C-alpha positions in Angstrom: -67.0 118.9 14.4 -66.2 122.7 14.5 -62.3 122.0 14.1 -60.8 121.2 10.8 -60.4 117.3 9.9 -56.9 116.0 10.3 -57.5 113.9 7.2 -58.9 115.7 4.0 -60.5 112.4 3.1 -62.7 112.5 6.1 -64.0 115.8 5.1 -64.8 114.4 1.6 -66.7 111.4 3.3 -68.5 113.7 5.4 -69.6 115.9 2.6 -70.6 112.7 0.6 -72.6 111.6 3.5 -74.3 114.9 3.9 -75.3 114.7 0.1 -76.7 111.1 0.5 -78.9 112.2 3.4 -80.2 115.2 1.5 -81.1 113.1 -1.5 -82.7 110.5 0.7 -84.8 113.1 2.4 -85.7 114.5 -1.1 -86.7 111.3 -2.4 -88.8 110.4 0.7 -90.5 113.6 0.2 -91.3 112.9 -3.5 -92.5 109.6 -2.6 -94.9 110.9 0.0 -96.1 113.6 -2.5 -96.7 110.9 -5.0 -98.6 108.7 -2.7 -100.9 111.7 -1.8 -101.7 112.3 -5.2 -102.4 108.7 -6.0 -104.7 108.5 -3.1 -106.5 111.7 -4.4 -106.9 110.4 -7.8 -108.1 107.0 -6.6 -110.9 108.7 -4.6 -111.8 111.0 -7.6 -111.9 108.1 -9.9 -114.2 106.2 -7.3 -116.6 109.2 -7.1 -116.6 109.4 -11.0 -117.5 105.6 -11.4 -120.1 105.8 -8.6 -121.6 108.8 -10.4 -121.6 106.9 -13.8 -123.2 103.7 -12.2 -125.9 106.0 -11.0 -126.6 107.5 -14.5 -126.5 103.9 -15.9 -128.9 102.6 -13.3 -131.3 105.4 -13.8 -131.2 105.1 -17.5 -131.8 101.3 -17.4 -134.9 102.1 -15.0 -136.2 104.6 -17.7 -135.6 102.2 -20.5 -137.6 99.4 -18.7 -140.4 101.7 -18.2 -140.6 102.4 -21.8 -141.0 98.8 -22.8 
């Protein structure tokens, strides 16, 4: 496609397709980034909940020993 288009409408269609493809790639990249951040947040929250569970369990063990 190094030669000029015979129909100017085809050039506009080609340009529009290029913009659509670029937008689709950008959206895919953004979605991938969001999925990675969500997975990291999920892991972090699971670790925090596990730590809280340990604190609660150790506190309950101490409270039972006081009774």
